[in-house]
C-alpha positions in Angstrom: 0.0 0.0 0.0 1.5 3.4 -0.9 2.3 6.2 1.5 1.0 9.6 1.0 1.9 12.9 2.7 -0.7 15.4 3.8 0.0 19.0 5.0 -2.1 21.0 7.3 -3.3 24.2 5.7 -3.2 26.1 9.0 0.1 25.3 10.6 2.1 23.3 8.0 2.3 20.1 10.0 2.9 17.1 7.7 1.6 13.6 8.3 2.2 10.4 6.4 -0.6 7.8 5.9 -0.7 4.4 4.3 -3.8 4.4 2.1 -5.1 2.6 -1.0 -4.5 4.6 -4.2 -8.3 5.0 -4.6 -8.3 6.9 -1.2 -5.3 9.1 -2.0 -7.3 12.3 -2.3 -10.1 11.4 0.2 -10.5 13.7 3.2 -8.1 13.2 6.1 -9.2 13.3 9.7 -7.1 15.5 11.9 -5.1 13.1 14.1 -5.0 15.7 16.9 -8.8 16.1 16.8 -8.5 19.9 16.3 -10.6 20.0 13.1 -7.6 21.1 11.0 -7.8 20.5 7.2 -5.1 18.4 5.5 -4.4 18.3 1.8 -2.2 15.9 -0.1 1.2 17.2 -1.0 3.7 16.2 -3.6 6.2 13.9 -1.9 9.9 14.0 -2.7 12.5 11.5 -1.7 16.2 10.8 -2.2 18.0 7.7 -3.2 21.5 6.9 -1.7 24.2 5.2 -3.8 27.1 5.9 -6.0 26.4 8.5 -8.8 26.6 7.1 -12.3 30.2 7.0 -13.6 31.9 7.3 -10.2 33.9 4.7 -8.5 32.4 2.3 -6.0 33.7 3.6 -2.6 33.2 2.1 0.8 32.1 4.3 3.7 32.1 3.0 7.3 31.6 -0.6 8.0 28.9 -1.2 5.4 29.2 -0.7 1.6 26.6 1.5 -0.2 25.5 -1.6 -2.0 24.2 -2.9 1.3 26.7 -5.7 1.9 29.4 -5.7 4.6 32.8 -4.6 3.2 34.1 -8.1 3.7 31.5 -9.5 1.4 31.4 -6.8 -1.3 33.4 -7.7 -4.5 33.5 -4.1 -5.7 35.9 -2.7 -3.0 
């Protein structure tokens, strides 16, 4: 089930809800019970990893590929 973010029009609070796609734009009840109105906002996210064309570099005890350094064949 997808996650959707909703922002309060009054104070800017953002909440995240798991909802079926068919309910993505359905009204959202104020979780604090204050009667605030929430509207769906455009969600943005980042993806971690090595940029295209750059070398595979280990940082810390775990490789960016998700394997421990000792098990990664790209080190």
